[in-house]
N, C-alpha and C positions, 0 to 999 in steps of 0.2 A: 504494500500500499504506499502511496506517495505521502510525504510529509505534509504537504499542502494540497488542497484540492479546491478547484474553483468551479461554481456552477451558477447558471442563470436561474433566478427564482421568480422574476416578473419582468415586465417589459423594460423598465428602467433600473432594475435591482439585480444584484448578484451577491454571492456569499463566498467567502473563503474559509475553509475548515483546516484547523491544525489537528492532524490525526494521531499525534503522539502526545504523551503526557507532559504537561497538562494540556488536555483537549480544550480548544475553544473555537468560536466561530466569530467572524466579522461580517457584517452586512453592509453593502455599499449601495448608494443610490446615484442615479443620474450620470453614470459613467465617469464621475469625478472622485478620485481617491480621497481628497480631503473634504469634499462637499458634506457628506453625511455618512457616518460610520457608527455602528452599534456593535460593541463587543460583548460577547456572552461567554461566561466560563472562567474568566480571570477575576480574581477577587480584587486586585489592585493594579490595573493596567497602566496607570500613570505614575505610581509610586514605587513599585517593586522593580528593581534593576533587572532581575531575571526575566520578568514579564515584559519589560521594555525591550530587552534584547530579542525575545521572541517575536514581538511585533516589528522590530527592525529587520529580522530575518524574512518575515512575511512580506514587508514592503520591498525588500530587495529582490525576492522571488517574483513579486508582481511586476516590478520594473523590468526584470530580465525576460520573463516569459509572457507577460501580458500587458505590454506598453499601451495598447489601445485603450484599455480600461483604466489605466492610471492617469494618462494624459488627456482623455476624452476624445 
């Protein structure tokens, strides 16, 4: 299984799942990475350095393999 998985969930929404522990999902809207994002499964995604590193890895993966979704 891939570490990160991306799937379309609505016309203007898509979701990225982190499939290893800790498992979490991020939902994005309007094909813009920073426009609207909901993180589920991480207790403190802005304050815990380990969780921040996971989100940075996810962002790097998106920029590398899914530029059209990050850049709109």
